[in-house]
N, C-alpha and C positions, 0 to 999 in steps of 0.2 A: 162142413164149414159153409156158412151162408154168405151171401154177397149183397146184403140189403143196402149197403151204402154205395155200392159200385156205380149205380146209375145216378146218384145224387151228389157225388163228389164234385167239388168246385175247384177252381184254380187256387184260391187263397192268395196269400202274399208271402214274400220271402223275407220280410223285414223283422217280424217278431219271432225270435228264435225259440224253439221248443214247441210244446203243446199248449197253446194259449186259448182258453175258453172265453168267449165274448158274450155269454148269456144265452146264445142260441145254438152254438156249435163250437167246434174246436179247429183252430188252424195249426197244422203240423208243418214243421220245417226240419231239414237236416242238411248240414254242410257236408259235401263230399266232392272233391275235385276229380276223382277218378272212378266213381261208380258209374254203372250203366243203367241201373234201375233201383228204386227204393220202394219198399212196401211197408205200410203200417199194419201191424197185426193187433186185433182187438181180442181180449180175453174175457172170460166170465169174471165176476167180482172177486173170486178167490185167486185168480191168476192161474187156474189149473187147466182150463180148456180154451184153445184158440177157436174163436167163433167166426172171425172175418179176417180177410187179408185184402188190403186195398192199395193199389199202386198210386203213389204220389204223381199227379199228372204233369207238373211243371218243373222246369229247371232254369233258375235265374241266377246269374252271377255265382255259380258253383253251389247254389242252394236248391235242394229239392223241396217242393212245397205243394200243399193241397189243403182244402177245407172240407171237413166232414160235419154236416148238420146233425144235430141231436146227440152228438158225442159230448157227454156232460161230465162235470166233476165226479170223481170216483171211478171213471172208466179206466180199465187196465190195458196197457198197450206195450208194444215193443217194436223194433224195426228189423226187417231183413233187407240186406243190402247186396245187390248183385254187382259183379265186376270181375276182373281177372284175378285168378289165384295164381300168382307168380312170385313166390317168395324171393327168388333171386333178383327180382326187379323191385322188391319192396312192397308188393301188393299181396294182401291176404284176405280178399273178399270170399265169403262163403255164406250164401243165403240160407243154408241149413242151420245157421247159428242165430238165435234170437239175440238182438242187441239192445242195450240200454241207450236211451236218449241222453246225450251229454247234458242237455238242458232240463232234464226231468226234475220237477219240484218235489216229487215224492216217489218212494219205492215201496214195493210189497214183496215179501218173501226173502229168504236167505239162499245163498248159493249152496248147492249140494254137489260136491266134487264128484265128477263122473267123466269117463272118456268122451262122452258126447259134448262136453263143454269146450273141447279143443277143436280148432279148425282143421287139424291134421289127424291122421289115425295113429293114436298112441301105440307105440310098440311095433309099428309096421316098418318094413325096410324102406329107408329113405326118410324116416322120421318126419320133421316138420315140412318136408317138401311134398308129402302126400296130401290127399284131400279127403276129408271125412264127410260122409253124406248123412249122418244121423242128426236128428233134430235135438237141439240143446234146450228147447223151451221148458221141458218138465223139470230142469235142474237149475235154472238161473232165476234171479229176481226180475221183476217187471216194473214198469213205470206206471204212475197214476196221474191222470189229469186232475188238477186241483182248482179249488175256488180260492182265490187270493184274498178275499175280503176278510178283514179283521178290524175290530174296533179298538184302536189304541187309546181311546178316551182322552184325546188331546195331548198325549205325551209327545214331546219333541222327538225328532228322529234318532238323535244320539244324545248321550249324557255330556260328552265333551269336557271331562275333567281336565283342567290344565296339566300339561306335562310335568311341570315342576311340583305339582301337588300329588302326583300319581304314585301309588304303591300297588304293585301287581301281585296277585295271589293265584298261583298256578294249580289247577285242580282237574280231576277226572270226573266226568258226570256220574258214572256208575260207582266207582270206588268211594267217592265222598259220602254217599248216602246209603250204600248197600246195607250197612249195619247200624244206621243211625236210629236210635230208639224213639225219636220223636216223629219219624217219618212212617206213615202207614205202610204195612207190608207190601201192598200192591203198587206203591209208588217208590219203594226203595230202589235206588240205582237208576232213576229216570229223570227226565227234564222236570216233571211235576214234583219229584222228590226234592230236587235241588231248589225248587221254588217254594218249598214248605217254609212257613213263617219262622219256625225255630232255627232252621238252617240259615235263612237270610239274616235273621237277627244275630246269629253267631258270627257270620262273616263280617257283617257291618260293625260289630262290637270290637273286632280286632283293630280297626282303624285303617284297613286297606281300602282302596278306592275302586279297584278293577279286578274282576275275576277272569282269568285266562283259562279257557277250557281246552283240554286235549282234543284231538280231532273228533268232530261230530258229523262230518260229511260221510255219506254212506260208504262203507268199506267192506272188504272181503277178508275172511279168515284164511290164513295160509294152510294148504292141505298138509304140509309136512308137520305143522304144529298140531293140527287136529289128530293126526296119526299117533302123536305122542300124548294125547289127552290134554293138550294145551290150546291156547288161542291167541289171536292177535289182539291183546287187551288194549294197547295204547291206541290202535286205530290208524297207524301211519301206512295205510294200504288202500287209498281212496279209489272209488270207481264212479262216484257221482258228486259233482262239484256244486250242485244246486239243492241237494236234498239232505235234510237232517236224517241221521240213521234211525230207522224205526226200532232198532233193538233197545234204544234208550227211551222209548215212549211207553207210558203206562197204558195208553190206549192206542194201539198201532194204527188204527184207521183215522186217528186225529193227531198224528205225529207233528205235522206242520203247525197246527194250531197250538199244540202243547208247547212246542219250542217257543213260539211267539209269546205265549202266556208267561213262560219262564223269563224271557227277556224283559217283558213289561213289569214283572214283579221285581226284578233286580233294579230296574230303572226307578220304580216307585220308591225304592229304598235308597236311591242316590248312588247306586253302584253301576259301573260300566261292565259290559260283557265283551270280551276279546276272544276271538277264535284262533286256535292253532290250525293252520291250513296247509295242505300238502298238494301243491301244484307242480311238483318237480317230477313225479312219476305216477303210474297207476298200478292197479292190482293185476294187470294183464301180463306182467313179467316179460321175459325175453322170448326168443323165437319158439321156445317150447312151452310157453305159458298159454293160458286159456284165451278164447276169443269171447269177450263179454260186451265190448262196446267199441272203443276207438280203433282197435286193431282190425275189426271187421268193417268199420265205417270208412276209414281212409288211413291205413297204416302209414303210408308214405308221407302224409301231411302231418299227422298228430305226433309222430315220434321222430327223434333223431336217429337216423340210421347211419351205419358206417358208409362213408362215401364210395368206397370201392367194393364193398360187400354188403349190399342192401338187404341181404337176408338177415343180417345181424344188427343189433341195437347198440348205440352208444350207452355206456353204463356209468355215467358220472355220479349216479345216485347210489350205486351199490345194491340196487334192487332189481336189476335186470333190464330196465328201460328208462328213458329220459324223455319227458314231454318236449316237443319242439317249440319252445316259446319264441323262436325266431320267425315262425310262420304267422302271417297276419291273422288268419282265422283262429289260430290257437290263442294268440294274444287277446283277440276279441272275446273268445270264450272265457278266458280267465278273468279279464277285467269285467265282463258282463256278470260273471259269478260274484265277484267282489262287490260290485254295485248292487246286485240283487240282495245280498246279505245285509248291506247297509240300508238301502232304500226300502226294502220290503220287510226285512226281519229286524231292522233297527240295531244291529250289532255295532259296536263302537271302535273296532279295530281288528287287526290281524297280526299274528306272529307267523312268519313264513318259514316252514321247515326247509332246511337245506336251501336257504335263500339265495346262495351264490348261483345256483342253477338258473334262477329266474333272470339273472343278469349275465348269463353266459351266452355269448354269441359263438359263431364257428371258430373265431380266433381266441376264445377264452373269455374270462371275466371282463366285463366292460361296464363301468358305473354310469355310462351313458347309453346303456342298452335300450332297445325298443320298449321292453316291458317297463323298465324304471322310468323312462320318459313318459310312457302312457299313464302310469300311476301319478307321477308328480304334476302333470298338467290337468288331470281329471278333476272336474269341479266337485265331484262327490268324494272320491278317494283321498284327495289331498286334505280333506277336513277330518279324517279319522286317523287313529294311531296305526302306523305301519312299522312293524318290528321285524328285522331280519335275523335269522340264524345265519351268520355270515361265513358259513363254510360248507363244503361238500367234499367228496372223496376224489374229485377230478383233479387234473393238473392245475396248479395255481388256485386251488379251491379255498384256501384260508384267506379271508378278506376282512378281518376285523378292522374297522375304521375305514373301509373302502367304499361304503355306500354313500350315496349323494345326500346333500342337505334335505331335510324333511323326513328322513328315516332314522329310526332308533335301531340299535343292534344289541343282541346278547353279547356280553363282554366276558368271555371265559378267562381273560387275563386277570380280571378282578377276582374271580373265583379261585384260580390257581394260586395267585400271590397271597391272598388272605388266608387260605388254608395253609400255605407254606409258612406264613408268618407265625400263626398261632401254634404250629408244631415245632417252631424254632428253626425253620429252614430258610427263612427270608429275612432280609435286613430292613432297617428303616428306609433306606434309599430305594429299595425295591417296592415297598408297599405305599410310600408317600403318594406317587402319582395315582394309584388306585383309589385312594381316599378322596381325590380331587376330580372324580369323574373321568379319570384317564385322559387328561388334557393333552398328553403327549400323543394320543391316538386320535382324539376327536376334535380338538380345538383348531379347526381350520374351516374355511369357506362359510364362516358364520354359524357353524353347528353349535348347539347348546349342550350344556352338561347332561340334559335328559337323554341325549342320544346314546349314552352308556347305560344299558340295562344291566345292572349289577345283580348277580345271583351267586349263592354259595351252594345251592343244591337245586336240582330240577328233576323232572320225571326220569330222565336218563342219568343214572348214577346213584351213588349213595344218598340216602336221606341225611339230614344234618346230624341226627342221632347216631347214625352208622359211621359218619365221618370220624367221630370221636370214640367209636366202639370197636372198629375193625381196622387192622392194618391191610388185610387182604380181602378180595371179593370172595363171596361164597354163593356161587350161582349153580350149585349142584342140581337144584330142583328144575333147572332149565333143560336138563337132558343132554347137555353138550360137554359133560365131564369138566365143567368149570372153565372151559376154554373161551367162552363168549364174554363180552363185556370188557371194559378197559381195566388194565392192571395198574394204570397210573392214576391213582385216586387221591394222592397227596393227603392221605388220612393218617391218623395216629390213634391207637387204641388206649392210650394213657397207661399202658403197662400190662394189660391183660386182654387177650383176644376174646371178644364176645361179652355177653352179660356176665356179671360177677356180683358177689356179695361183699366185696372189699369196700368198706366205707370211704377210704381215702381215694381210691380210684373213681368211685361214683361221684364223690364231691368234685374232683378235678374235672370229670366229664361234664357235669352240670355247669361248672364255671366256663369250660371251653365252649359249650353250646351258647351260653349267654355272650361270651366274647365274640363268637362268630355272628350271632344275631345283631349284637350291638354294632359291629363293624359294618354289616350290611345296611342297617337302617340309619346309621349316622354318617355314612359316606355320601358325598355329592353324587348326583346322577339319579337314575330311576331304580329303586330297589324292587326286586321280584322275590317273593317268599314262596317256597314250595309248601303247598297245603299239607298240614300235619306236622311240619317242623316246629310249629308254635307249641305243640305239646309233646314233642319228642317221639314222633312216629318212627317205627323201625320196619325195615324189610328183611330183617334177619341177615344182614350182610349181603343181600342180593343187589347188585348194582346194574342189573339189566332185566328188570321185572316186566318187560314188554309182553311176555307170554302168559302172565298169571292173572286170570280172572278169578281170584280166590283170596284167602286171608292174607297172603303175602302183600297184596296190593290194596285190599279193602281197608278202610279206616276203622280202627278199634276205638270207639268213643268212650269206652270204659277206662279212661286213663285215671291215674291216681293223683295224690296231692302234688307230687313232683311235676306231673303234667299240667295240673291246674296253675301251679306257681309259674311255670314257664309261659303259659298263656297270658297271665297277668303281666309278666315281664315284657312280652311282645306288645301288648296294649300300651304299656308305658312308653316304650320306644317310639311307637307310632304317634302317640300323643305329643311327645317331645318334638318329633319331626314336624308335626302339624303346627305346634305352638311357636316354634322358632324358625322363621323363614331362612335364616342364615344357614340352616342345615340342608336346605334344598334350593340353593341359589340358582337363578336362571343365567348367571354369568360364571365363567370358569374362575376359580380361585387360582391366582398365579404367583402370589408372593411379590409381585412387582410394586415398587413404591410409586404412589400416585402423587406427583409433585403439586398438582393443582389443589388437592384436598389434604395433602400432607398426611397420608395414611397408607398403610399396607393392608391389603385384604387378608393376608395369610402370613403367619410367622411360625417357623418350626422351632420348637423349644427342646433343649436337652434337659436331663434330669437335674442340672444345677440351676434351672430356671432362666438360662440365657439362650439367645438365638443360636441355633446350630451353625457350626462353622464347617468348612470343607473337610477337616479332619474327623468331625463327628460322622459325616455322611460316609466317609470311607472306612469307618471303624466297623469291621465285621462282627464285633462283639456288642455293638450298640443294640440293645433290645428294648429300651424304654425311652420314649420320646413323646412330645406333645405337639398338637396341631392347634394353634391359636387363631381363631377366625374373628376378625374385627368387624363388628356390626356397623361401624361408621363408614365402611367402604361403600362406594357408589353402587346402588342396586341395579342401575341401568346405565346407558351411555350418556345420560345427562350429567352435567357438572353439579352434582347434588349429593350431599352426605347421606348415608344411610342412618336409620334411627334404631337399628336392632341392637340388642345386647351382644357383647362379645362372648364367645364360647371357647372352651378349651377341652379338646379331646385328648386324653392321655392313654397310651397303650403300652403295656409291659408284657412282653413274651418271655422275659427272663425267668429262670427256674427259682428265683429267690426274690424276696421283698426289695423294693427300690424306694428310697426316700426321694420324692419328686418335689422340687421347690417351685411353688406357684409363681409365675412370672408377673412382672409389671405390665400393666395395660392401661392406656389413657381412658378416662371416663369413669373410673371407680377404683376403690382400694381393696375390695374383697372378692373372693371367689366362693360361690356356694355350690356344693356338690348336688348334682341332679340325678346321677345314677352311678353305681359302682357294681360291677358284675360279681364282686366278692360278697356283696351284701344281699344279692338277690332282690327280693321285693321289699326288703326292710326300708322304711322311709328314711332317707338320708338327712342328717341334722348338721353335718359338717359345714362350717363357714369360717373362713380365715382370711387374714390380710395377705396381700402379696408378700412374697418372701418367706411365707410359712411353708414348711415341708409337709407333704401328704404321703403317707405310707401306701405305696402301690403294691398290693399283694402279688405274689408270683402269678404270672399268667392271668392278668386281669385288665379290665378296661374301665375308665371312669370319664364322666362328662361333667364339666363345671360351667356355671353361668357367672359372668362378671356382673358385679353389682356395687352399689355405693358402700 
């Protein structure tokens, strides 16, 4: 091992975190409040041989730093951090373990699980209290110094699609294109594959505005999955918050550039890119987990430890550890990461996995937590979309509606109630608030309807096709005897479990899928569509496919006429939502009478064409009702009438046909049918005067436009 840089190392500075190249050399920094020495280890270009080990000479405000001339982009490095190995006191320093830089912009190599990856001697008496002296470098990924230059060709930093115009499309980088026939084989399953023209054109054609990608931060495959021939496909096991995972790059040495090119291509098509991010835990697990980065850099600062037993970790995430977002330097790292992805990689927003963790202080969830305050006042982060998954498995972890103004939230109340309604298990009174952006949850503190991110299926759970095909989960392929995954799916197989040749069952299933999609895209709030649901993708009844990097998760693009018809139906729904602003209002529909303008923004209608009365709402057998939205209602706080057409959404979850009388509405005498889930893509021709009855097929949805 040579020491060519030892005599030329300079003090550098502590302000620019990570390994920052300035055109002549690289400045290295590493936060650690409890370390006694930090070394930078430089490797050959393949990351196989350690060539130099240099001590960072300065320590300023708990940051170790130094400057190395001639260390250029492409240089491979890692850290070794010295300090006390005292697990009972919360410290797990072990300089025999090569550590990833928390601020690394790029990584090389994959982790190979081996006893050397652990700070303690696996299997020894005393377990994690022991100290392992073997070098982990041959088995762990390394960091790469990067050149940040990229020509964005004048593109603005973000797309900034207005919230009330937003339709989110949740997808997985690899699964979406792994089998796509228009993507060249070497690009399938990669950032470059996702940026293929045919792929972009398809996504754009649906009418969605924003693609939300499952985690692309560098992550680790769990050893227990690898032992079963499975993998961590979803990627919720982060170990690097600044680096796109190289496994999704068609050219591993150009990973960062390839990711930027993908974002630029989406932006050129007018589409936003939102990232699903995991700042609640890391891949290092609990006290028996490996030492890969944070655990060896400053365990007591980066993680929440049990106050009276610092050997052990707080496990509010269910993954073994919980990042200590209450610590100033950890908040700084997370917000630096978020700003980096916005400012340097031009992403347009974030969906925060187990977002409640990020607002959890020592006393529990706090919607005025340090992290939330940091985001809400940040001049960069406050301009992009911030979406919380508002729950975790800790005490008081369910916080739907509890995040502060400026945040949107996944609304599982919408998912559950809509699924229940279409299977006949929820009433009009239960689903009505969900159609109105759940104002009972979100209409406070000036929050807007877009705060409710409505979804009926997501990566976690059944696909929409499987919601109407299976009563029970079928996770046998996960190797846990079907014990994993939720058993509360609120699904209905329409009479037969799994695929069937019964034409009546298949007809009902197709209509139920259209009902669900129609409810999603015609509800107030922000709709999120699970990629593949638009053509009826199935996971064969698996509702927890996190471990399947195979045909269970990959998209089969060879769908039939039924799938193509469903795609066209989704396009039509998105076009209707785009055409009629009343379907995506920026004010909550309340049904209150506006005395100044003498108009009600919303009226609930029974099958007789009359406004619903209390006895209608309390009728448990009421399964068919209408939601009449008056386009004359003020679109803003100004005393000014709206100019939109009135619309009537009618839903019938009854098992039989219902004759629905079209209600009176000021401004016109006719209702024209825009969509009927019983007709599929057949062009509607129905137009009738108010007072006319329209036959609502059993279990169907229809949308009418008011006209002269």
